[in-house]
N, C-alpha and C positions, 0 to 999 in steps of 0.2 A: 501430857494431858491436854486435850483440846479445850479451848475456852467455850463456855456455853453460849448459845445464841442469845444475843441481847435484844431487848425490845427498844427500838429507836423510833422516835417521832420526829419527822422533818416538818417544820412549819414553813410552807412555801407561800409565795405571794401570787398575785394575779397573773403575772407573766410566767409563772412556773419555771423560774431560772435556777433555783437552788437544788431541788431534788435531782435533776439530771446530772448536776455537777458532783453530787455526793453519792448517788446510788452505786457507782462502780466500786467504791471502797466499802460498801456495806452489804455486799451480796451474801455474806455468811450470817446475817442477822435478820431478825423479823422487823420489817419496816412498815410504818404507817405514815401516810402523807396527809397533813391537814391543809385545807385550802384557806389559809389565812388564820389570823389570831383567834377570831371567835370560834372557828371549828376546832382549833387547837385546845381552847379552854374546855369545850365540850368533851373532846376525847380524853383530856387529862382528868377531868372530873369523873368521867365514866370508868377510867382505869384505876380508880382508887385501890381496889383489891389486888391488882396486879400492875403496879405502876411501870412507866417507861424507865429504862435504865439511863437513857440519854435523850435530851430534847435539843434538836439542832435548829437554829433559827438565825436569820439575818436581822440585825437590830433595826433595820429600816423598813420592814415588810408591812404591807397592808395599808388600806385607806381608812377602814373603820376602827381598827385598833392596832396601832403600830407595834412593832416588835418590842420596843421599850416599855410600852404600856402592858404588853403581855408579861414582861419581866416584873413589872410592878404588881400586877394581879397575882402572879405566883408568889412573890415575896410576901404579900399581905394575906393572901387567902390560902395558899398551898405551900406553906413553908417547908414541908417535908419533900416537896418536889423542886422547889426553886434552885437548889444546888445542882440539879441534874441538867440544867439549862446550859448549853454551850452556844455562844454567838459565833456565827460564821460571817466574817466581815469581807468587804471589798477593799482593795488597795486604795480606792477613791473614797473612802469613808470620810464624811465631813469632820473637821477638827472638833466640833462640840460633841459629836458621838464618841470620838476617840477619848476625850476627856472623861465622859461618862463611863466608858468601859474601863478606863484605868482606875476608877474608883470603886468598882464593884468586885466581889470575889469570884464571879463566874469566869470560866475558862473562855478564851477567845482563840479562834483560828482564822487565818486569812486565806482567801481564795487566791490562786487555785490551790485546792487541797489535794495533797498526795494521798492516794487511795490506801496505800499500805499503812501510812501514818494514822489515817482516820480509823482504819480497822483496829490497829493497835490501841488507840485511844479508847474506842468503844469496848474492846476486850478488857482493858484495864478497868473501865468503869463498871463492867458487868461482873467482875470477880467477887463482889460482895458489897454489903452495905457499909457506909462510912468510909469509903476510899477517899482520902483527902487529896486534894490537888492544889497546886499553886500555879501562878503564872509567872513567866519571865519573858523578857524581850531579847531578841538577838542583838548583835553588836551595833546594828543600825537603829535599834529601838522602834522598828516599824512592824514587827511580827510578834504575835503571841503564840507560844507553843506549849504543848502539854508536858508536864513533868511531875512525877510523884513528889508530894510535899515531904520535906524532911521531918522525921519524928522528933518531937521536942523531948529533951532530956528531963 
C-alpha cells in the first residue's frame, strides 16, 4: 500500500536556501513554501480545517519573526500543530540554538538531508494522527534523526 500524499509546509528564509535542499525528497507530497515566519503563520492559520502534516523550518530563519519565535507562536497559539514542526538545522548551528533544540520535543534533522530519509519521515508522519516521535543522537551526539517512539507498557 502506497503512503498518502502528505501536506508539507516549508518555511524558507529570505535567501530561499531551505526549500531547494528539501524539495527533491518531497516530490511525492503536496508542498507549500512560506516566505518567512509571518507567511507561515498565515498559511498555518488558514489551513486549520486541513492542517499540514509536517512543517519544516530552520530554527534561525527570518528577520521579522525568527524560527524559534515561530515555534513559540505555535506552542502557545496552535498547540495542535506545534508537534508537526520539524527543525532542519545546519552543522554550523550556534551552541545556544543546539541547547534550545535539545530541550524541546520537536524532531530535528541536520543538513544535508538525505532525500529518501526525508520522504520516509514525511510518510510516517502522514500515516495518521497521534504518531509519536522521539529524538536520538548518533554516536557523535551531533545529529538528530527520526525514530518511532517506543510504546509505553
